C-alpha positions as CSV (number, residue, x, y, z in Angstrom):
1,M,0.1,0.0,0.0
2,K,2.4,2.6,1.3
3,K,4.6,2.1,-3.1
4,L,1.0,3.2,-4.6
5,L,0.2,6.2,-2.2
6,L,3.1,8.5,-4.0
7,P,1.8,7.9,-7.2
8,A,-1.7,8.5,-5.4
9,L,-0.8,11.8,-4.8
10,L,1.3,12.7,-7.8
11,V,-2.3,11.9,-9.8
12,W,-4.2,13.8,-7.1
13,S,-1.9,16.4,-8.0
14,S,-2.8,16.5,-11.9
15,L,-6.5,16.3,-10.6
16,A,-6.2,20.0,-8.8
17,Y,-4.8,21.4,-12.2
18,S,-6.6,20.4,-14.4
19,Q,-10.2,20.1,-12.8
20,N,-10.2,16.8,-11.5
21,T,-10.5,16.0,-15.2
22,I,-8.9,12.6,-15.9
23,I,-9.3,10.3,-19.7
24,K,-8.8,6.9,-19.3
25,L,-7.1,5.7,-22.7
26,W,-8.6,2.4,-22.6
27,P,-12.1,1.4,-21.0
28,G,-12.1,-2.1,-21.7
29,A,-8.5,-4.2,-21.8
30,V,-5.0,-2.5,-22.8
31,P,-4.4,-3.9,-26.5
32,G,-1.0,-6.2,-25.8
33,E,-0.5,-5.5,-22.1
34,T,-0.4,-9.0,-19.9
35,S,0.0,-7.3,-16.8
36,P,-2.8,-5.9,-14.8
37,K,-4.2,-2.0,-14.3
38,H,-2.9,-0.1,-11.7
39,V,-1.7,3.9,-10.6
40,A,1.8,4.4,-12.7
41,V,4.8,3.8,-10.2
42,L,7.0,6.9,-9.2
43,R,10.6,6.5,-8.6
44,N,13.1,8.6,-7.3
45,S,13.4,11.9,-8.5
46,L,16.7,12.9,-10.6
47,N,17.8,16.1,-10.9
48,H,14.8,17.5,-10.3
49,V,12.7,15.7,-12.3
50,K,9.9,13.4,-11.3
51,R,9.7,10.2,-13.3
52,I,7.0,7.5,-13.5
53,T,6.9,4.3,-14.9
54,D,5.5,0.7,-15.0
55,I,2.4,2.1,-16.6
56,T,0.0,-0.1,-17.2
57,D,-3.1,1.7,-17.4
58,P,-2.6,4.4,-19.5
59,L,-4.1,8.4,-19.4
60,L,-4.2,11.2,-20.7
61,T,-4.4,14.4,-17.6
62,V,-6.6,17.8,-18.6
63,F,-4.9,20.8,-18.7
64,K,-7.5,23.4,-19.8
65,P,-7.3,27.2,-20.6
66,L,-9.2,29.9,-19.5
67,T,-12.5,30.3,-21.1
68,S,-11.5,33.8,-22.0
69,N,-8.4,32.9,-23.8
70,N,-9.3,29.3,-25.5
71,L,-8.0,28.9,-28.5
72,H,-10.1,25.7,-29.3
73,T,-6.6,23.6,-30.0
74,G,-5.8,20.0,-28.0
75,I,-2.7,19.6,-27.6
76,I,-1.5,15.8,-26.8
77,V,2.1,16.1,-24.6
78,S,4.3,13.1,-24.4
79,P,6.6,13.2,-22.2
80,G,10.2,11.9,-23.0
81,G,12.3,9.5,-20.5
82,G,14.1,7.2,-22.9
83,N,11.1,4.7,-23.3
84,K,12.5,3.5,-19.1
85,Y,10.4,6.3,-17.4
86,L,7.8,9.7,-18.1
87,A,9.3,12.8,-16.6
88,I,6.5,13.4,-16.2
89,D,6.5,17.7,-14.3
90,L,9.5,18.6,-16.2
91,E,8.0,17.4,-20.1
92,G,4.3,17.0,-19.0
93,D,2.5,19.0,-16.4
94,E,5.1,21.7,-16.6
95,I,4.6,22.5,-20.6
96,A,0.7,21.6,-20.1
97,Q,0.6,24.7,-17.7
98,W,2.6,27.2,-19.7
99,L,0.4,25.8,-22.8
100,S,-2.6,26.6,-20.7
101,K,-1.7,29.4,-19.7
102,K,-1.5,30.4,-23.2
103,G,-5.0,29.8,-24.3
104,Y,-4.3,25.6,-25.4
105,T,-5.7,22.8,-23.8
106,A,-3.2,20.5,-23.4
107,F,-3.1,16.6,-22.5
108,V,-0.2,15.0,-21.7
109,L,-0.2,12.0,-22.0
110,Q,1.4,8.6,-19.8
111,Y,2.0,6.3,-22.0
112,R,3.2,2.6,-21.7
113,V,6.6,2.0,-20.6
114,P,9.0,0.7,-19.6
115,M,10.5,-0.7,-23.1
116,K,6.7,-0.7,-24.6
117,Q,7.2,1.1,-27.7
118,A,4.5,-1.1,-29.8
119,G,1.9,-0.7,-26.7
120,A,3.2,3.7,-26.8
121,E,2.4,3.5,-30.4
122,Q,-1.1,2.2,-29.8
123,D,-1.6,4.6,-27.0
124,I,-1.0,7.9,-28.9
125,Q,-3.2,6.6,-32.0
126,R,-5.4,6.3,-29.6
127,A,-5.1,9.4,-28.0
128,V,-5.9,11.8,-30.5
129,R,-9.0,9.3,-31.7
130,L,-10.1,10.2,-27.9
131,V,-9.5,13.9,-27.6
132,R,-11.2,14.3,-31.3
133,S,-14.2,12.4,-30.1
134,K,-14.4,14.7,-27.2
135,A,-14.1,17.6,-28.9
136,T,-17.2,19.2,-28.2
137,A,-17.3,18.7,-24.8
138,F,-13.3,20.3,-24.1
139,Q,-14.7,22.9,-26.9
140,L,-11.7,21.9,-29.4
141,D,-11.8,22.0,-33.1
142,T,-11.8,18.7,-34.5
143,G,-9.4,19.8,-37.1
144,K,-7.1,21.6,-34.4
145,I,-5.8,18.4,-32.8
146,G,-2.0,18.2,-32.1
147,V,1.2,16.5,-30.7
148,M,3.6,17.7,-29.1
149,G,6.9,15.3,-27.8
150,F,10.2,15.7,-25.6
151,S,13.0,13.4,-26.2
152,A,11.7,9.7,-26.6
153,G,7.9,11.3,-26.5
154,G,9.3,13.7,-29.5
155,N,9.8,10.3,-31.2
156,L,6.9,9.1,-30.3
157,S,5.1,12.5,-31.8
158,A,7.0,12.0,-34.9
159,R,5.8,8.5,-35.3
160,A,2.2,9.2,-34.3
161,C,2.3,11.7,-37.8
162,T,3.2,9.1,-39.8
163,Q,1.8,6.2,-38.9
164,Y,-1.4,7.3,-38.3
165,N,-3.1,5.4,-41.2
166,L,-1.7,2.2,-39.7
167,K,-4.6,0.0,-38.0
168,L,-2.7,-0.7,-34.7
169,Y,-5.3,-2.3,-32.7
170,T,-9.0,-2.9,-32.5
171,P,-10.9,-0.5,-32.3
172,A,-12.3,-0.3,-28.5
173,D,-15.2,1.9,-29.0
174,T,-17.4,4.3,-31.6
175,A,-14.0,6.9,-30.6
176,D,-11.9,4.4,-33.1
177,S,-14.3,5.4,-36.5
178,L,-12.2,8.6,-36.1
179,S,-8.9,10.0,-37.6
180,A,-5.9,9.0,-36.0
181,K,-3.8,11.7,-38.0
182,P,-2.6,15.0,-36.0
183,N,-3.5,18.1,-37.6
184,F,0.0,19.0,-36.4
185,G,3.0,18.5,-34.8
186,L,5.9,20.1,-32.3
187,L,9.2,17.7,-31.9
188,I,11.3,19.6,-28.6
189,Y,14.5,17.5,-28.9
190,P,13.5,14.4,-30.3
191,G,15.6,11.3,-29.7
192,S,16.8,8.1,-31.6
193,L,14.9,9.1,-34.9
194,T,18.1,8.1,-36.8
195,N,19.5,4.6,-37.3
196,S,23.3,4.9,-36.4
197,A,23.9,1.8,-38.6
198,D,22.8,3.3,-42.0
199,H,22.3,7.2,-41.4
200,Q,18.5,6.6,-42.1
201,L,15.2,7.9,-40.5
202,I,13.9,4.6,-38.2
203,P,11.8,2.7,-40.2
204,E,8.6,3.9,-38.1
205,V,8.8,7.8,-39.5
206,K,7.8,7.4,-43.0
207,V,7.0,11.2,-44.4
208,D,5.1,11.6,-47.4
209,K,2.8,14.8,-48.7
210,N,0.5,14.0,-46.3
211,T,2.6,14.5,-43.5
212,P,1.3,17.8,-41.2
213,P,3.3,20.5,-40.6
214,V,5.7,19.9,-37.7
215,F,8.4,22.6,-35.7
216,I,11.5,20.6,-34.6
217,S,13.9,22.2,-31.8
218,V,17.0,20.7,-30.6
219,A,20.2,21.5,-29.6
220,S,24.0,21.7,-31.5
221,D,25.2,20.1,-28.6
222,D,22.8,17.3,-28.3
223,Q,24.0,14.3,-27.4
224,Y,21.5,11.9,-29.0
225,G,21.3,14.6,-32.1
226,I,20.3,16.7,-34.4
227,P,17.2,15.3,-37.2
228,F,18.6,16.8,-40.4
229,L,17.1,14.0,-41.9
230,L,13.7,14.3,-40.5
231,A,14.1,18.1,-41.5
232,A,15.1,16.5,-45.2
233,A,12.6,14.1,-46.0
234,L,9.8,16.8,-44.9
235,R,11.4,19.4,-47.3
236,E,11.4,16.2,-50.4
237,S,7.7,15.9,-49.3
238,K,6.7,19.5,-49.5
239,V,5.8,19.3,-46.0
240,P,5.4,22.4,-44.3
241,F,7.9,22.6,-41.2
242,E,10.0,24.7,-39.3
243,L,14.2,23.4,-37.6
244,H,15.3,25.5,-35.4
245,V,18.7,24.3,-34.4
246,Y,20.2,26.4,-31.2
247,P,24.4,27.0,-30.2
248,K,23.9,25.2,-26.6
249,G,21.7,24.0,-24.8
250,G,22.1,20.0,-24.7
251,H,19.1,16.9,-24.0
252,G,16.3,17.0,-22.0
253,Y,15.8,20.6,-20.4
254,G,11.7,21.2,-20.9
255,L,11.2,25.0,-20.6
256,R,12.7,25.6,-17.2
257,P,15.2,28.8,-17.0
258,G,18.9,28.8,-16.6
259,N,19.3,27.0,-20.6
260,P,19.8,29.4,-23.4
261,A,17.7,25.7,-25.5
262,A,15.0,26.0,-23.0
263,E,14.4,30.1,-23.2
264,T,14.2,30.3,-26.5
265,W,12.2,27.2,-28.1
266,P,9.4,28.6,-26.3
267,A,8.4,32.3,-28.0
268,L,9.2,30.1,-31.4
269,A,6.4,27.5,-30.9
270,L,4.1,29.7,-29.8
271,K,4.7,31.8,-33.1
272,W,4.5,28.7,-35.2
273,L,1.2,27.6,-34.0
274,K,-0.4,30.7,-34.4
275,Q,0.9,31.2,-37.8
276,T,0.3,27.3,-38.7
277,V,-3.2,26.4,-37.2
278,K,-5.4,28.6,-38.1
């Protein structure tokens, strides 16, 4: 029982900010999941980052904007963590709070970890459909549903932007009759998009002319590389995109002050969103 206390407190903290709105992705059995549903496990904080793992019951935590500045745009935020855990505050709740203050409805995705890539892909595809199905309830435009990811979550968001036509799971309900295609994607220091063996994009990211507009942000000293190949594929397919590379910043900074990249990308992302999502 003690092991579940801290994760529960973490969820309650998110609930308090998001007006008590939590959406479970899967009403019944979670596809491909062999472990029973339970609350995510909170790991020890590292470098002032809260980390959760052992996710068997994926969910969305909703952060609503004020009615006065509602832009009727939904953004599904996927934290990173190397597919081992989720940096739930740094790249999840903190991002969602910032987006909601700017008028966006943010949905922090707790996708399956550790090392459950196929399950995570099912989760984000389902999340796009589920948010679209709840557009009326959250005062969203169904044509303004996008994804935003950091590190491994950026990789997952890139997959969501290019795998939306794949049938990754058996439909769970009527929401799965809707499109899983994001209307836009923001990839903030996305990780591992290149196959190091042959220097190609990973096969799960297949860009074509129907890929939605993409914003990419990364520091030149990011140890996980710069997604030039993704940018080249977007350019070749004539997909609108922006690629911003900053001199310094490293990796895993979110939008916390004190890091030059973290202090630069948010304003550029907001400008891009304003110009792209109309």
